[in-house]
N, C-alpha and C positions, 0 to 999 in steps of 0.2 A: 505494499499500501505505501504510496508515495505521493505529497501533497509538492506544487510549485507554489512557492508565494513568498510576496516580499513584506509580509505582515509578522507578528510577534510569533517568533518558531515556538517559545514557551509554550503559549498560550495553544497553539495548535497541537502540538506534543500533547498536554494537558487532555485538551479535548476527544484526541485519540484514541490516548491509551486504554479507553475501558473496551473499545474495540477489537483491540490486538490481539491477533490468533497468531501469529507468524512472528513478523517484524511491523514494525512502524517507523517509517523514515520520513523526514520535512527538508525540502531543499527551497534554497533561494538561488540567487547568480552568485552568491559570497559563498553560502554557507549549507552542509550538508549534514543533517542531526539526526543519529539513531538512537532508538529506546533499548537499554538493555536491561535484561531479568532475569536471573538464575533463581530459583527454590529447589533446595532437598531436604524435602520431608523425610524423617526416619523413625521407624521402630526398632527397638534392639533389646535384645534378651541376653542376659550375659550368666555363664555358672564359672565359678572361680576359686581358687584357693593361694593361701599362702603357704602352703605347705601343712600347715598344722590345725588352720581356721577357715571358714568361708571367707572371700574377700568379695567385696562390692567395687566392680569394676568403674561403673558409673561415678560413683562418689569418691573413688580412690582411696577405699580403707577397709579394714577388716568389720566383717557383719555380712547379714543376710542381704541378698539385692533387692530390688524392687520386683513384682510378677512380670511386669513390662514396662521400659519406658519409651514414650512420645516425645520428638523434639525435633526444630527445625535445624538442620544441620547448616546447613547455606541461604541466607535470604540476604540478597544483591541485587539492586536496584539504581539506575543510572543512565547515563549519556556517554555516546562517544559519537565526534564527527569531526569534520575539516573544514579550514576556513579557508577559501581562496585556493584550493588543491593542494597547497605547499605546507598547511600547518595540521597537524592532528591535534586534537584533545581529546579528555576523558575526564570523566566523574562520577565515581560509583560510591554508594554508601553500604554498609553492610551492617547485617545485626543476626551473625549468626548464633548459632547454639542458642536459641531461645528456647527455655524449660527445661533444658537438660540438666538429668539429676545431679545434685551437688551443688547447686545455685539457689540459692532461694529467689520465687519467683514474684518478681516487682517490677514494678513500671521503670526502674530504674535500669535492670538491666536489660531493657525492651528496647532502650534508648539507640538509635542507628550510629554509626561514627562512621568518618570518611576512610573508606578502603583504599581506592586510586584518584588522585587527582594531578593531571599532568597535561603540560603542552610540548609540542615538538614542532621541528621544522625539518620537512622532509626536501631530499635533494633526489632527483631522477636523473638517471644516466640511459636514457632508453638505446642507445647504441649498443651498449654496453651489456644491457639487461640489467641493470645495477639500480640500487636504490639504500640510501643512506639518510641517517638523521641524528638531530640531537636532540635529547629529550630531558625537560627538567620537572620536576615536582615530586608530588610522592606515588612511590609505583614500587612492585619489587624489583630487585636487581636482577638483570638478565642473566645468572650465573648458577643457581641449583635448578638443575632443570625439572626436578619433582614440583618444585613451588612457584616457579616464576617463567617455564616454558611450555609446559605442558597442561593444558588449559584444564582446570578441575571439571569442567563438562564432560571431558572424553575418558574421565577415569573408569580403567576395567573393573575394579571393586569400590564399593561406597567409601569406602577407605583409602585416603592417599596412602603412595609409597611411606618406606620407615625413612627416608633420606629427608622427606621433608617435614623437619622438626627443627628445633634450635641447637642442639648437639650437633647437627650435620651441617650448621651455619645458611641458614635459609633467611637474608635480609630483607624486610622490607620497610623502607623510610623515605626520607627525602634527599635528594642528591640528583645529580645530575648524569647522563648515560649518554652513548655512542651506537648505534649499530647499523653495520653494512650488512645487505641481502642480496642473494641472488637465488636463481631456483636451487643451484647445486650447493650452496654454501652460505654461510652466515656468522656473522663474529659481533660479540657483542662486549663492550666495556660499560663499566658504572664506578662512580664514585658515591657515597652516600655518609651521610651521618651514621656512625657506628652503632652495630644493634642494642646496645645498651643506653645509648646516650642519655646522659642525664645532666642536666643544668641545675641543680639544687644544688644548696651548700653543701648538704651531705653527702655528695656522690663527687662533684668535678672542681669543688671550690680549692682544692688541694692541690689539682694539677689539672692542665688541660687535657683533653681528649683525642684520640685520635680519630681515624675515618675508615670508612670500609671500601676495599678496593675490590672489582671484581672482574673477571674473564671468562668468556665463555665461546668457544667455535664448532659449530657443526659442519659436516661434509657429507654428502651425499654420492657415493662412489658409483650406485647405479639407480637408474629410476628409469621403468619401463615406459613411464610416459613422456611424451615428445618435450611438452610442455612442463612438466613436472609436476608429481603430485606427492612426493613425499614432506612428511611434515610430523613435527614432532605431536602425537595423539597418541593415547594408549589403546587405541580400537580403530582401525579405517570402516568397522559394520559392512564387511562381506564387501567393498568394492573390488571391482577387478584390477591388477596391477602387481607388479612386484617392485620391492626395491630395497635399501638399505641407506640407514642414516647412521654415523658415528658423531658423539661429540665428546670434547674434553673440557674441564672448567676447573678454574682458580680462584679463592677467593682468601682476602686477607683482612681480617677485622682489629684493627689497632686500638691498644689503651682504653680498654675499658676501665674506668675507675667507680663500679659501683658494687658492694659500697666504697667509701675512702680508704675502707683499710687494705684495699687490694687493686691491683693491674690486672687485665685478661687481655692476652693476646694468642688471637685463634688464625690457623691457618687450614683452609680443607681445599682439597683434591678430589675429583671425582670425574667417570667416564660412564657414558652411556652407549649401547647398539641395540639399533631398534629396526627390525625386519618384517616386511609384509610380502605377504604371498596370497594373493585372494582373500579367502576368508580368513587366513591365519596372520593373526600380528603378534609377533614375540619382541619381548625385551628384557636385556641383560644389564644389571647396572653395578657400580660397585663405588664408595665413596667414603672417604678417611677426613677427619678433623681430628687436629691438635692444637689442643688449649692449654698453653702455658700461664700460672698464675703466679705474679709476684706478690705475696702477702709479705704487707708491710710490718705487720706486728706478729709475724713469726713465720713457719718454714714453707718454702715456694711449693708450688706443686706443678704435674703436669699431667696429663690427660689425652689418653688417643682413642677417639670412638670410629669404629668401623660398620659398615654396613652391604652385604652383599645380596643381592636380589633378583630373583628371574620369575618371569612373569608370561604367560601366554593366552589367549582366546582365540576361538573357532567360531567366526558367525557363519550361522546356518540358515538360508531362506526358510521363513515359515508365514506362506500367503504375501502379501505386501510388506510384512516385517521380517525381522530378524530373530533368531534366538542363539545367543553365544555362550555356551560353555567358557570357564575361565578357571585358572591356577595361578598361583602365588605361591614360592618360598622365600622365604626372609631368613636373613641370619644376622642378627645385630648386636654388638658389643661395643657399651657406651663408655666404659671404664679400661681398656686395654687387656691384660693379661689377670685383671682382678679376680675372676672367678664370681660375680655376681650372681647373689640368692633372692634378689627382692620379688615382690611379687609384681603383678602385671601394672600396676600403675593407673593413670586415668586418661591417657592418650590413645588414642586410636592404632599403636603401633605395638604397644606392650613396652616392658623394659627390657634389659639386656636377655637373649635367649634365641629361639629359634620359634618361626611359627609357618605356618600352612595355611593357605586360604583356597576355599573352593567354591565357586560362585556362578552364577548364570545370571544374564542380561537378556531383557526382553525390550526391544527397540520397537518403537510405536510410531515415531518417525526421527531416527537415528539418536543421534546423542540430545535434540531436543527436547524427543519427549521418551522419558525411558524407565523403566523398574529392573531394579537390581536386586537379587538376595544371595547373600552371600552368606559361607562359615567359617571363622578363624579358629584355629587350634594353635594356642600358644605356651610353651614350657619354656621355664629361667634357665637360665644359662649355667647354673650349679643347684644342686641341689641344697636341702636345709635339714640340719639333726634336730628331729623333733621328737618328744616322749610319745609312746604309744599304751604303756604299762608300767606301770612301778619300778623303776630301774632297768626299765627297756627303751629304746630309742630306734629309731631307724630313717632311714634318707630318703626325702621326698622333696620334690621339687615342686614350686609353685607353678600353678599352670592356669588354666582360663579356656574356654571354648564361649563363643559369642556368635550370636545370629543377628545379622541386620538386614530388614527389608528397606528400600529407600526408591524414593519415587523422584524423578526429577525433571523438572520445564525449563527450558533454556532459551532465550534468544536476543 
């Protein structure tokens, strides 16, 4: 649905929003404006233990979980557009995790927050089939593929990959970035405020804080489509074609002073190999983060976090829609060779350990309207010794089994 008008674009967008079924765009001679929406509604049931007692995954504490938990995993609304073709902009609000167990349901935690807000100057070299641009504002650094490059609308499972978390360094802050794009490769560079940027007296008054620097490159050594169809998505939903995408990334987060008793420096590395062969989409990923902490009031510390992941899905025609069985194997070690035996925690990925995910996706209208059902089994990296009788102990691993059903609408 398109409207050509020189009147106030915002009024037109608001008037058309209730009629939106796929997309709404407003155009004038200078401005192109499109409405953006992503909704992920989820039902979740978890069974877990800390090795000895029941563990409540949604609340991240010992105890019996609820019978079932419903919540809004993602609620994001905003607009993106161009001005005079050479400028891009975007403003997105988020109100994620509404009514998620573990947080008190009040009006205060249902207040939207700015998720993305940026402007970008785009330069095109059509003779070389190149596009590059400089972006400034609030956005993910184009660095961690799991958090910034692969859109959450295309996830193969309701949960994101384990590398999309703070221990793996996945910044989203205010800064400036540069991106160079071609159908066979892309390069991105970012400089942002560091991930724990604290301008309060308690955090940074004693010492100036640093910045985050990130770089990512991906190459497409093979693509069966002459125009190029390979891009970073976790599923191609049965699209015909074959191709391979290989990426590498490096990031440095310097001089975080939160709280003022320590300074943290983190480096992260990673690579991905994405393959597509008609109905089959597969992904292999490795990522490592090295965190060095200068404790000004105690001993220094060094922590190495590593994640290995492999996943695949095969989309099968089902009338006009697709059914896609999927599996994922993950090994996550958040603290080097420490041999952790912590329970699952409250994240979607679990603590250090191994997880096996099995799921099926029903694509009603591709990634724009889909249902996802998945089961995740997680076990801790190391067993914990627990009493089972007077003067008798056994080694048992903390574990978790979680079933999630999610419905996504996205445009």
